[in-house]
Each structure stands twice: as C-alpha cells, then as structure tokens.
C-alpha positions in Angstrom: 1.2 15.6 -1.4 1.1 16.5 2.2 -2.5 16.8 3.4 -2.6 19.8 5.9 -4.2 19.1 9.2 -3.8 15.3 9.1 -3.6 13.7 12.5 -2.3 10.1 12.5 -3.8 7.4 14.7 -1.4 5.9 17.2 -1.3 2.2 18.1 0.4 0.0 20.7 2.7 -2.8 19.5 -0.1 -5.3 19.8 -2.0 -3.6 17.1 -4.6 -1.9 19.3 -5.6 1.8 18.8 -4.4 4.1 21.5 -7.4 5.9 22.8 -5.6 8.9 24.3 -5.5 10.8 21.0 -3.7 11.1 17.7 -0.5 12.9 16.8 0.4 15.4 14.1 2.5 13.8 11.4 6.1 13.3 12.4 8.8 10.8 11.5 9.0 9.3 15.0 6.3 7.9 17.2 6.4 8.4 20.9 8.0 5.6 23.0 5.8 2.5 23.3 3.6 3.6 20.4 3.6 3.3 16.6 1.8 4.7 13.6 -0.3 2.4 11.3 -0.1 2.4 7.6 -2.0 0.5 4.9 -0.6 -0.8 1.7 -2.8 -2.1 -1.1 -1.5 -4.2 -3.9 -3.7 -4.4 -6.9 -3.2 -7.4 -9.1 -4.8 -8.9 -12.2 -4.6 -12.2 -14.0 -3.9 -11.6 -17.7 -2.8 -14.0 -20.4 -2.1 -16.7 -17.9 0.2 -14.5 -15.7 -0.2 -12.5 -12.5 0.6 -8.8 -12.8 0.9 -6.3 -10.0 0.3 -2.5 -10.2 3.1 -0.3 -8.9 3.0 3.5 -8.6 5.9 5.8 -9.4 5.9 8.7 -6.8 5.8 12.2 -8.2 8.7 14.6 -8.1 6.9 16.6 -5.5 6.8 14.1 -2.7 8.9 12.0 -0.3 10.6 9.1 -2.3 10.4 11.2 -5.4 10.4 9.3 -8.7 10.7 5.9 -6.9 8.4 3.0 -7.4 6.1 1.9 -4.6 3.0 -0.3 -3.8 -0.2 0.3 -5.7 -1.5 2.7 -3.0 -0.9 3.3 0.6 -0.6 5.7 3.5 -1.0 6.4 7.2 -4.1 5.8 9.2 -5.7 9.0 10.2 -7.0 9.5 13.7 -10.3 7.8 14.2 -10.1 5.9 10.9 -10.1 2.2 10.5 -7.4 0.5 8.4 -9.8 -0.6 5.7 -11.1 3.0 5.4 -7.5 4.2 5.0 -6.9 1.7 2.2 -10.0 2.8 0.4 -9.3 6.5 0.9 -5.7 6.2 -0.3 -6.7 4.3 -3.5 -9.1 7.1 -4.3 -6.6 9.9 -3.5 -3.6 8.5 -5.1 -4.8 6.7 -8.3 -8.4 7.7 -8.5 -10.1 4.4 -8.1 -13.1 3.5 -5.9 -12.8 0.4 -3.8 -15.3 -1.2 -1.4 -14.4 -3.1 1.7 -15.3 -6.4 0.1 -12.8 -5.7 -2.7 -9.9 -5.9 -0.3 -8.4 -9.0 1.3 -6.3 -8.4 4.4 -3.1 -10.4 4.1 -0.6 -9.4 6.8 0.4 -7.0 9.5 4.1 -6.3 10.1 6.4 -3.7 11.7 8.6 -1.4 9.6 10.5 1.0 11.8 7.9 2.9 13.9 5.0 1.9 11.6 2.8 -1.1 11.7 1.9 -1.9 8.0 -1.4 -3.6 7.1 -1.1 -5.2 3.7 -4.2 -5.8 1.6 -4.5 -7.3 -1.9 -7.2 -6.4 -4.4 -8.2 -8.4 -7.5 -8.4 -5.8 -10.3 -8.7 -8.4 -13.1 -10.9 -7.0 -16.0 -11.4 -3.6 -14.4 -9.4 -1.6 -16.9 -6.4 0.8 -16.8 -7.9 4.2 -16.1 -6.2 5.8 -13.2 -6.2 9.5 -12.2 -3.5 11.2 -10.2 -5.4 14.3 -9.0 -3.6 14.8 -5.7 -0.1 15.1 -7.4 1.4 12.3 -5.2 1.8 9.8 -8.1 3.6 10.4 -11.4 2.5 7.2 -13.2 1.6 3.5 -12.7 2.8 0.3 -14.3 1.6 -3.3 -14.3 4.6 -5.6 -13.7 4.4 -9.4 -14.4 5.3 -11.4 -11.3 7.9 -13.2 -13.5 9.6 -9.7 -14.0 9.5 -8.6 -10.3 13.2 -9.5 -9.6 14.4 -7.5 -12.5 12.1 -4.6 -11.4 13.1 -4.8 -7.7 16.0 -2.2 -7.9 13.5 0.5 -9.0 11.6 0.4 -5.7 12.0 3.0 -2.9 14.7 1.9 -0.5 12.4 0.8 2.3 10.4 -1.4 0.0 13.4 -2.7 -1.8 14.9 -3.9 1.5 11.7 -5.3 2.9 12.0 -9.1 2.8 8.5 -9.5 4.4 6.9 -7.6 1.5 8.9 -9.7 -1.0 7.8 -12.9 0.7 4.2 -11.7 0.9 4.2 -11.1 -2.9 5.6 -14.6 -3.5 3.1 -16.3 -1.2 0.1 -14.3 -2.5 1.2 -15.0 -6.0 0.7 -18.7 -5.4 -2.7 -18.0 -4.0 -3.7 -16.1 -7.2 -2.4 -18.8 -9.4 -4.5 -21.4 -7.6 -7.5 -19.2 -7.8 -7.3 -18.7 -11.6 -5.8 -22.0 -12.7 -8.6 -24.2 -11.4 
C-alpha cells in the first residue's frame, strides 16, 4: 500500500546520504542521485534443509500477485537502512525484528535504486505473520533446493536479478556451514 506523505532519502552512487533533502516518491531519481532500498530475506534451517520466506504481493499494489523477497522497501528521509529493514518487516508481514537479528550481506545497484540486502535467521520462530497494511497477500517458505523451480514466479526485476540469485546461493552455503557443524 502506498504510504501517503513518504519522502525517500536520496544517496550518491558511493552509498552516502545526500544531505540536501529527500524527494517525494517517484520512479526516477534526479541525475547523480539514487534511492536506497532494503531487502530482508528470512531463512530457517528445518529438517536438514535451508528454507527462505517469500511474500506474494497483494492485488492492490505494484507487482500485484507476484512473489518477492521476505520484506523490503525504500529508505525514508532521515532513516537508516537498518531502521527501514525493521520497519518494513513490521509493516508488511507483522514481525518485530531488532538490529542484532539482521546481518548485512550486500549492497548493489538496480536501476536508480541502491539495494541493501540483509539476511535474518528465523529458525524456530514460528509461522505467524500478519498482513495488516494490505501490501502482502501471503507468504511461503521455499526450500533452497526448490528455488530454481520457483524462480519463474518472482516479480520480473527479481527474476532477472543475477546478483540476488548469486547472493542466495552464497548465503545458503554460509547457513549450511552454520547448522552442519
């Protein structure tokens, strides 16, 4: 759901916040500037396998009924990326995260947005999610071994994002090392 009155924080291409103000949401950042977004991938280790949580966007929003990362959104003016990640998790799927729950993994450009990717271990924390802001239709845990088969269901920008795909692959190895000690 669009949040009226949001002003997005602008960044330069080195990842530094622009201090001359924010900008009302638009699809194109001014020349020499970019928006910042945060994506959070929740994962769990269950029955010897890694599973990732994906959200299906509601019929009322952009990328309607397409699958996306666990949670994510643009950084509001004056907000830090970690604050955005926590806020979006609460707004979109109704969970409360703390900064120490999130591990920053990568920053990369996608169009005029700089994406900050975080991972969060949700092992043993249950399956209760709330979609109060009407952005999310449903969520689904997908085994890493089934990701290739699931890939065509993602929104186009995610489906075509090789950096995201590589990040999942690399992080999956890290999770396996963590749990298969």
